[in-house]
N, C-alpha and C positions, 0 to 999 in steps of 0.2 A: 503735959501733952497738949496738942492742938485741940481746941474746942470742937466737939462734934458739930457737924452742920445739921440744920433742921431735918427732921425725918423725911419730908417730901423730896429732899435731894437724894435719898437712898432708895433706888428701885429694888424691888425684891428680886431674888435669884431668877425667877421665871421671866422677869421683864428684861429682855436683852436688847431693847431698841435704843436705850441711851437717850441723851438729850437731842432735841431738834436743833437745827442750826441757828434759828432765830433766837432761841433761849440762850444758847451758848454765847452768841455774840453779845447779847444783853448782859450776861454775867461777866464777860470779859471787860466790858466797860465799867461795871460795878466793882469788880474785885481787882482789876488790873492784870497785867501779864504775869505768868508764872516764872519769874526770874528773880534772882538775888541781885541787889544793887552792886555794881562793880565800882571800885574807887575811880574817881575821875582821872583821866589822863593828865599828866602834868601840863601846865600852861606853857606857852612859848616863853614867857618871861622867866619861869622857873628853870626851863631847859637852858635858857641863855645864861642865867647866873651860874648854873652848874658847870658851864664850860671853864669857869675860872678856878675850879677846885683842882689845882695841880701845882706841885712844887715848882715846876718850871715857870708857871705863870707868876707865882709869888716872887721868883727871882727877877722876872721882867718888871714887876711892879717896883721892886727894890731898885732896879736899875733906873727906872724913870724918876724915882724919888731922889736918887743920888744926882741925876742930871739936873734936877731942879735946884738942889743944894749948891751945885757948882755953877749955877746960872746958865746951864746949857738947856734953855727952854725948848729949843727946836727939837733936840733929841728926845726930850721928855714927851713933847706933843706927838712926835712920830711914833714912839713906842706905844703911847696911849691909843693912837689911831690904829696901829697894827693889831693891838690886843682887841680893840673893838671889832675890827673886820674879822679877825680870826674867830672871835666869839660868835659873831653873826653867822659865819659860814658853818661852823661846827654845830650850832644850835639848829640851823635850817636842816642840815643833814640828819641830825638825830631826831628832830621832831617829825620829819618826813618818814624816816625809817619806822618810828614808833606808830605812826598812823597807818603805815602799810601793814605792819604786824597785826594791828588791831583789826584791820579789814580782813586779813587772812583768818583770824580767829572766828570771824562771823560765818566763815564757810563751814564751821564745825558745830552747827546747831544740833543739840540733842533732840530726838524725836520720840514719839509715844504712839502706841497702838490704842485707838479709842473707838468706841462704838457710838456713832451718831446717826440719827435718822435710820436706825435699824441696820447699819452696815459698818463693817470694820474699815477704819481709815488710819492712815499714818499721817500724823500732823506734828508740827513743831511743838515740843513740850511747853514752850512759853505760852501757847494758846490754850492750855488746859484751864478749865474753870471748875469751881466746886459743883459737884453733881455729875461730872463726866464719869462714864463707865470705862475704865482702863484695863487692858489686858496685860498681864505680866507673864514672862517666861524666863527660864534659866539663862543667865548671861546678861540680862538687861538691868538697867539701873531704874529704880523706882522714881518716876518723874515728879511726884507730888505726894503729900500725905494721903493715904488711902484707907478707907474702911473696907475690909475684905468681905465680899459676899460669896466668894468661891475660892477654895484653896485646895490644890491637889499636890500633896507631898511638897509643900512650899517651905523653903528655907531661905532666910535673908541674912546677909552679913551686915550687922549693924555696928561694926567696930568703930566707924567714924563718929558714932554718937555715944557708944557705951565704953569703948576701949576693950571690949571682950572679943577675942578672936573667934570664939565658937559661934557658928551660925545659929540664928534663932528660928525655931519652928513656928510657922504661922498657921492659924486656923480661921475659918470663916466665922463671922459673928453669928450668934444664935438669933433666929427670927424673933424670939421672945425678948432678947436683950437689946439695949440701946445700941445703935450703930457705933462702931469703933470703941466698944467697951473693952478696956484692957489692951495691953501691949501686944498680945498674941494675935489679936484681930485687926491690928493696924500695921500697914506697911509704910515706913517713913521715907520721905523724899531723900534721895541721895544714897540710900542703901542699895546693896547689890543682891539680886536674886541668884543664889548659888545653885538652887535645885527646884524642880517642879514648875507648876504653873498656878496662876491665880487671876481673879477678877476683883477689882475694887472700885469703890466710889470715891472720887476726890473729895477730901474734907478740908484741905488746906493747901494754898498755893503761895509761892513767893515767900515773903517774910512771915506769913502765917503758919509756915511749916516749922517743925522742930529744928531742922538745920538752918532755917531762916533766922530763928532766934539766936542761934550760935553765931551766924554770920555777922550779926549786928555788933557782936562783941570782939570779933577778931579782925585783924588786917590781912592784907595780902602778902604772901611771902615774896621776897625779892628773888629775881632770876639769877641763876649762877652763871659765872663766866665760862665761855668755852675753854677747854684745856689749851687750845692753840693760843688764845689771848693770854692765858696765865704764863705759858712758856715765853711768849714775847715780852710780857712784863718783866720777867726775870732777865731776859736779854737786855731790855732797856736799862735795868738797874746795873747790869755789868758794864754797859756802855757808859752809864753815868759815872761809875768809878773810874773808868779809863779816861773820860773827859776831865774829871776832877784832877787826876794825876797829871795829865798833859797840860792842863791850864796852869797848875802850880809851877810846872817846869817852865812854861812860857812866861809866866808872870815873873819868876825869878830871873830869867835871862833878860826880860824887858826892863826890870828895875836896875839890873847891872848896866844896861845900856842907857839908862836915864829916861826911859819912857814914862809918861805920866801914869800914876797909879790908877786914876779914874778911867783912862783909855784902856788900860790893861784889864781892869775889872769888866768894863763893857765888852771888851773883846772876848773874855771868858764866857760872858753871858751869850754872846753871839755864837761862839763855838758850841756851847751846850745846846742851843736851839738847833744848830745844824746837825749835830751828831746824834742826839737823842730823838728817835722817831716818834714824837708825841702824836703825830697824826695817824699813826698806825692803828690803834684800837678802833677809831671811828671808821677808818677805811675798811678794816676787817668786818665791822658790823654792817657796813653798807654792802660789801661783797656778799655776805651771807644773806642779807635782806633781799638783794636783787635775785639771788639764786632761789630764795624762798618763793618769790613772786613767779619766777620762771617755772619752778616745780609745781606751783599751784595751777598754772595753765596746763600742765601735763597730768593733772589729777593726783598730785602728790602733795598732801598738806603737812607741813612741818610744824609740829607742836612745840618743839624745843630747838632753838636756833643752832646750837652746836651740832645737832644731828645732820645738818646740811653737809658739813665737811666730813663727818663720820661716815655717812653713807657712801661718799665718794672713795673712802679708804677701805671699804670692805673687800675681803678676799674670799669670802664664803657666804653664800645665801642658803640658809636652812629653811626651806619653804614647805608649807603644807600643800596638800594637793587640791582639796575641794574648795572651789571658789577662787582659787588663785591661779593654778595651772588650768583648771577646768571652769566651766560656766556656772557650776553649782546649781544646775537645773536637771536634777535626776528625773529619768523617765524609765518606767518598767518596760522593757522590750522583749524579755524572754521569761517563760514560765516552764519549769521542768517538773513534771509529776513523778512520783516514785516508780511508776511502771515504765518510765522512759518516754512518755508522751511529751512532745515539745509543742508549746503554744506560743504563737507570736502575737505581740500586742502592738497595735498601731501607735506611732509616736507623735501624732499630731496633737495640737493643743485644744482642738475642738472636740471635747470629750463625748459629745452626743452623737458624733458621726464616726467615731473610732470603733474598730472591731477587734475581737480576739479570734485568731484563726489557727487552724491546725491542718496538717497535710491531708488527712483521710477522714475528715468529718466536716459537717456543716458549721456555720457560725453559731447557730443555736446550740448545737452539741458542744462546741468548744466553750461557750459561755457556761454551760452546765458543769463541764469538767473543771472549770477554773473557779466556780462559785464557792466551793467549800474552802479552798485555800485563800481566796480574796476576802471571805468573811472573817477568817482568822487574821487577815492583814488589817481589817477595818476596825474591828471592835476594840482591840487594845491600843488603838491609835489615838494619839494626843493632838493630832493636827485638825485643821478645819478647812473644808472646801466650800467656797461660796461663789455665787454667780451674780454678776451685775451687768450693766449695759455694755461693758467692755469685755465680757466673757468670764471664764472661770479664773479664780485666783485662790491661792492657798495661804493659810496662816499656820505657822509652826515649822517644825523640822522638815527639811527637804525630803527625807526618806518617807516620813509620814504622809506628806502631801502627794508624793509620787504613787504611793500605795493606794491612797484614796482615789486618785485619778484613774488608776488601773481598775479599781472596783467599779467606778462610775462607767467605765467603758464596757464592763461586763453586765451593766444594768443594775448594780447594787448601790442603793442610795444609803449614805451614812446615817441620815436621820431616821430612815425606816428601820434599819437594823438596830439602831439604838433603842427604838420603841419596841421592837420585837424581843430584844434581849436586854432588859433593864440592868444597868450597871450596879454591882454590889460592892466591888472593891477593885483596886488597880495596883499593880507593882510597876512604878515608873521605870523607864529605862535609865540605867547608869552605866558608864563605861566599864566599870569593874564587873558588873553583872553580865553584860553583853546580851541582855534580853529584856523584854517587857511582857507583862501578862495582865489579863483582866478576868474578873469573875462576874458572871451574868446570871440572872434568874431565867432559867429555861422552863419549859412546860412541866417537866417532872423532876428536874434536878438542877444543880448549879453547873453551868457550862464554863469551861476554861478555854481561853484562847491565848496563844503565845506566839511571839515573833522574836527573832534574834539571830545570832550567828549559827551556822549549820552545826558546828561541833557542840555548842551548848545545848541546842534543842535535841540533837541526837542522844545526848546523855539523859534527857528527860523522857524520851519516848521508847516504847518497847514494841510498837506496832507501826504499820504504815498503810496508807490508803492507796489501793491500786485500781480504783474506779468502781468495780462491782462488789468489792469486798475489802475487808481489812485483814492483813496477813502479818506474820512475824517480820520484824524489821531486819533489813539487810544493810547494816551500817557501811560496810565497805563499798557496796554498790552506790549508796547515796553520797558518800564522800567523793567517789570518783566523778559523779555527776557535777558535784560542786566544783571540783578541781578543773574540770573541763570548761565550765562557764567562767571561772575566775581567770583562766589562761587567756580568755578572749577579752580581758579587760573589763569584765562586768563586775559590778558590786553585787554580791550574792547575799540574800537573806532567806532564812528558812522559817517555816510555819508549822504549827501543831495545834491540836485541840484535844479536849478531854472533858470528863464530867465528874462531879462529886455527887454520889447518890445520898450519902448521909451528911446533911449540912447542919447537924445539931450545933456544931461549933461555928459560931457566926464570924469568927476571926479567920479570914482567908489570907494565906501567905505562901512563902516559898515551899513549905513542906508539902503543899498540895500538888506541886509540879512534878508528878511521877506518873508512869504508866500512860503517857500521852500517845496520841496517834500522829505520826509524822505525815504532813500533807504535801510536802514538796518545797521547791525553792524558786525564787524569782530573781532574775538578773536585771540590774539597772545600769544605765549608762549615764555618765556625766561628760559631755563632749569637751575635748581640749579646746581652749580658746584659740582662735585663729592666729593671734599675734604671738603666741607663746614659743613655737619652734624658732622663729626668727630671733626672739629675745634671748633664748637659750644660746643660740649661735653667737649673738653679740656678747653675752657674758663670757663665753669661751674665748672669743677674740680679745676681750678685755682682761683675761687672766683671772676672772672671778669664777670659782667653782660653785656648782649648785648641788645641794643634797636635798632629797625629798623625804620628809618625815610625815608618816600617815598612819592611821589606825587600820587601814585596809589590809586584806590578805596579801602576802608577798607576791603571788602571781598577778593579782590585780594591779598592785603597785608597780610591778615591773612592766606590765603591758602599758599602763598609762604613762610611765616614765619614758618608755620607748617612743610612744606617740608624741610626747612633748619634745623629744629631741635630746634627752639626756644621754650621755655616753657612759656606759657602765658595763662591767662584766659580771658573771654569776657570783664571783667571790666578793663583789661589792654590794650584794644584797644581804641584809641582816634583819633580824626580828627583835621585837621587844624582849623576848625570852633571852636572847643572846646578850642584849644590853644589860638585863637584870643580872645575869651570871657574871658579866664583866664588872659590873658595879660591886658585886659581892666580893670579887677577887681583888679589888682595889683600883685606885685611879689609873695606875700604870696600865693595867689590862684594858680598861675602858679606852684609854688613849690609843692603845694599839689597834683596837677595833675601829675607832672613828678615823684613824689615819687612812684606812682603805675603804671603809663603807661609804656609800653614797645614796643607797636606797634603804630607808628604815621603815619596816612594815610592822603592823600589829603593835605599834608603840602606844603606851598609855601616857597621859599628859605629864606626869612627874618625870618620866624618862626623857621627855623632850628637853627639859631644863638640863638634865645631866649630859645629854648629847651636846648641847650648845656650849656648856662650860668646858667639856672635854675638847671640843674643836678649838676653843680659845687657848687652852693649854698647849695644843699642838701648833700654836703660832698663827692661827687664823684670826682675822678681824671679822667677827660674825654679825651678819644681819639676819634676823629671824622673822618670819611672817607668822601670823596667827589671827584667829577671829573669835575664838571661844574663851569662856571664863578660865578654862584649864590651861590656856596658852599664856595667861597673864604672867606667871613666874618667868617663863622663858623670854617673853617680850621685855620684861623689866630688867633682866640680868644680862641680856645680850648687849653687845656693843651698840647695836642699833635695833630697836624693836619697831616692826612695821605691822600695823593692824589694818584689817580690811574695813573700809568705810561703809560699804553698802550692807553687807550681811554680817559684819563684825559686831560683837557685843560691846556694850559701853565699857565694861571692865577691861576688855582687850584694848580698846582705843585709849583709855586713860593710862594704861600701863605702857603704852608704846610712845616712841619718839616721833614717829611718822605715821600718818593715816593715808592709805591709798584710796582715793575717793571712788574709783571704779572697780576695785577688787582685782585689778589686772596685773599679772606678773610683769608684763611689758612696761607698765608705768614705773615699776621699781627700777628697771634698767634705765629708763629715762632719768630717774632720780639719781642714779649712780653717775650718769653723764654730767648732770648739773652739779653734783657734789664735787666731782673732779675739776670741773670748771671753776668752782668757787675757790678750791684750794690753789689751783694754778694762778688765779687772779691775785690771791693773797701773796703768793710768792713774788708775783710781778711788782706789787706795791713795795714789798720788803726790799727787793733788789734795787728798785729806783731810789727809795729813801736812804738806804744804807750806803749805796755807792756814792751818792752826792755828798752825804754827810762825811764819809771817810775821806773823800777828795778834799773837802775844805780843811779838815784836820791836817792832812798831809801838806797842803799849801802853807799853812802857818808853821808847821814843824820844819819845813825847808827854809822859809823866809826869815823867821825871827832869829834862829841860831846863826844864820849866815850873815847877819848884820843888815839885812834889807829892812826898809820901812814896813810897817804893818800893811800887808797887801790889800786888805779890805777893812773899812771902818766898821765898828760895831753895828751902827745903824744899817750899813750895807748888808752885813750878814743877816740881820733881822729881816730886811727887805727880801733878800734872796730866798730865805727859808720859810718865812711865814706868809709871804705874798705870792711871789712867782711860783715857787715850788709847791706851796700849799694848794694852789688851784689845780695842779696837774695830777697829784698823786691819787686823789680820790676817784678821778675818772678812770684810772686803770682798773679799779675794782669792778667796773661795769663792762669789762671786755666780754664780747660774745664768745661762745665756744669756738675752738679752733678747728673742730671737725674730726679730730683723730683721738678724742678722749677715750673712746672705747677700743682703740687700737693699741693702747699702752698697757703695760702690766700695772697692777695696783701698787700704790705706795705701801712699802713695808710698814707695819704698825709702829716700829721703833725708829723709823727713819727720821733723822733730825731735819729741821727746816733748813738749816745751813749745811747742806750737803756739799760734796766736792765741787759740783758744778756751780752752785751759787757762790761759794767762797771764791772760786776762780774768777767768776764774772765780776764780783765786787772788787777784787784786787785789781783786775785789769782796768775797770772803769776808774777806780780811784787813782791809779797810776797815770792814766791818760788825762783825766780831768785835773787832778791836783798837780801832777808833774808838768803837764802841758801848760796849765795856768801859771805855774811858777816860772816856767821858761819864757812865756810871753811877757810876764811882768818884769822879769830880769832884763829881757831884750829891750823892752820899751824904755826902761830906766837907762840902759846903756846907750840908747839912741838919743838921749837928751830929753825925753818926755818928762814933764813935771810929774811929781808923785800923784797929784790929784787927777791928771789926765790918764795916767797909767791905771789908776784904780777904776776910773770911769770905763775904760776899755776892758779891763779884767772883769768887772761886774757884768758887762754885757756878754762877754765870752762865757761866763758861768751860767747866765740865763740861757744862752744857746746850748751849752752843754746839757743843761737840764732838759731842754726840749728834745735833744737827740737821745738822751738816756731814756726819757719817757717813751719815745717811739721804739727804741731798741728793746725795751722791756715788754713789748706787747706779746712776744713769744720767746720761750727759752730755746726753741729748736728750729722754728721756721723763719725764713728771711723776712725782713720788714717789707720787701717788695712783693712778696707772695700773698700778703694780707691786704685786703681792701681798706683804704683809709676811711671809707665812709660807713663801715660796719659799726663803728663806735663814734658817731658824730660828736658826742660830748668830749671825747678825748681830743679829737682834732680841734674842736672849738676851744678847749682849755689851753692847748698849746698856743693857738692864735691869740687868745685873750691874755695869756701870761706875757707873750712878747709885746702885744699892743700896750699893755699896762706899763711895761718898762719903757717902751719908746715914748709913750705919752708923758711919763715922768721926766724924760729928758727935756721936754719942751714946756713943762709947767714950772714957773719960777719957784714956787715954794718947795716942791719936791726936788728941783735942781739944787737948791741951796742946802736943804737938809741932807740929801743923799750924796751930794757932790757929783751930780750928773751934768752932762752937757751933750749936745748933738755932736755926731762924728761925721767924718768925711766918707766918701764912697770907698776910698782905698782902705780905710780902717774897717769899714763894713766887710770888705772882701777878706781882710786879714782874719777877722773874727770868724767869718763863715768857714774859711779854709781850716782854721784851727779846730773849730767845733766838728767839722766833717771828719776829722781824723778819728774821733770816737766811733762814728758810724762804721768806718772801715774796720776798726779793731773788732767791734761787735759782730759784724757780718762775717769776717774771716774766721772768728772763733766758732760761729755756728756752722760754717762749712766744714771746719776741722772736726767738730763734734759729730756731724752727720756722716762723715766719710772715714773716720778713724776706725780702727779695729774694735774699739769699745763703744761704737756708736749707739745711740738711742734706738731701740729700747734694750739692746743686749747689755748696755752698761748698767742699767737699773737692775736687770735680772742678776748680773754678776755681783752687784753689791748686796 
């Protein structure tokens, strides 16, 4: 275990002021930041060498070696130069993407609640120093090794250290014992607080923590490939087999025709380079990295790159309510006493000027009537309300803070009540219990104060307070009051108190919660975020369904859902009890329930996972949102887990693929738009690379069997595919959104990349480019052009075809002329550069000799431009036909 720090670093429990800022800064210099060293990012040289780990590259090296053996030095040098340039371009792209991803990771710095200079502050966990006083609560990750000086029902999951799944109960260290003596009085860095609260003194940071010692011994796990890239790798392998078979056929025919075996081998190498989309993985990585940066600007932080494309594919969002659809800023607005008296609570944040009012009584009388209920709301409360120069701020659960604020408005100070009623024991709130209670020393007895769900507290009470006296409880009447408030969208909480006359038994627990006095209910509001209704409408337009999963009462959930803009009917509202019954009846019954249900109320955390898995079985690609510890299983097992960044727990964030930095549902919709853009851009790159590669294969399959000379030399094929084409393909990955991403239905989860539309476009382009190129080559030879000049013109024509195919691939459905050429200046620049490089090579003697190039006449320029323009006509005509046909987009996609 980490060595305990000196005793002066451990303030006693009554010392809640923590370190002063100057001392903390001094210790930060002395001990260093509270971080674990990360492996250094690979150097540019390492990334550069990694570009050559490819079977295709090995073939090119072999081709260069054979060229040297047969004294074809120029070809060998050219292949070497091409490999060098290709390696430089690839490494620059990968190195840049890696640095961008590293910059994004810095946006996700863990934070800690620490007491410094006598006040609670939220600071970056890396700034913690030994001696800091840190506050812990359920759902948070322990930021450093801590000696616990206060622990209330504190449990920590230490499985990452011990391998034991069972949480460890923590206790505060004894004042008489050394600080951090024993494991139970120590909270270890990196472990999760699964229940309760605590306060601890930092005893170890960084490498001085237990997890720091382990970090020295282990390396970092490698990142997994996106499923999309795995599928494309399989596609590339299939293409490689096809290229191999085709090359063998062409070599056989060529040998029968007496062609040199070295030329045939180099031709096969060139065809392999043209047909196998080796640049595709890096283009995909760039497309995803660009979308990651765009998402980050919209407050969506992607933790795992494959989630970019996955979010764009989702067909269902299972969202929680609090903090996502709402502001997560609960305010008590209504109090209903058992006799029917309604009290209104001002909702302003200036607690000292707010009032509690009633229709037929003064403010003072209203305060008195509310005081007993608000006392029961304050004493079993685990929150903290503090005031600084910026006003009042709360620490802890939003319900607890809202109740403390209401009590302050009634003139009840938390610290005074705690002094008047010393705490003896507490039953912390748990979702399964649905209540919390505390036991306090009164003047003549032990007083009990409880708060929780109305139904639960009604089962504990047998009397109710009607102001001037206590009478027998009228449960039906009280439930009706609760139902009326819930129907208005209020979150309703009930309160009760009682006493224990005989306290000989010093163990206070659940068995004492009987014969209580019911004090009334309070209604709290959490306003809908302003952007949410519009975001819900955009989801509906995009074909993405939204289901709300909450622990709230069904009527409250329905009211909030209606305010948020969700469309649902009475039959689509269900409860956790109905989910439990369906689970017990089997997966089929649960799947029937989730097919229709869209509002899930009174749901416990383990049911959220069952709902998500059932939605997936029903064919949905599910994105699920969450912020609590109990949301972690659903976040982890959903297709896309989305955690809240502001008020989300660390365990929720670590279980998720995506973190929404502003906790706003509208940001998720922005992420869907960017995810769809990323997938669309990947398809554009695939179309461009596959179409041009297939065209070159077709060109040779037509020319060689028909007895024509080799239409393009091996070095010309390499030039065409690794230089001119290689410049343009990656810039397609950075295409901006087309604007109608959210007007399209979502991609079906099992939809192949090569759907009917893409296959048709590839075949069309291959026929135009390959067939047109063959026709031009044949015509030139028939007109008496020497083979070298015919190849020179054909190579230029193919460069132009690549330019046109790149432009035509900018959109699958929109005309090229409807999209601004300047929205993606890199794409326009890459086309100009590719053409300029080729024209320049026509005039540079060494390139002219190696590539067999030469300047051409204006008439020949016109011929090649006219031939290349035919591809643009075919692409545009097909888009018009696609838009106007009876199966036009988007109905075509829905039919499929």
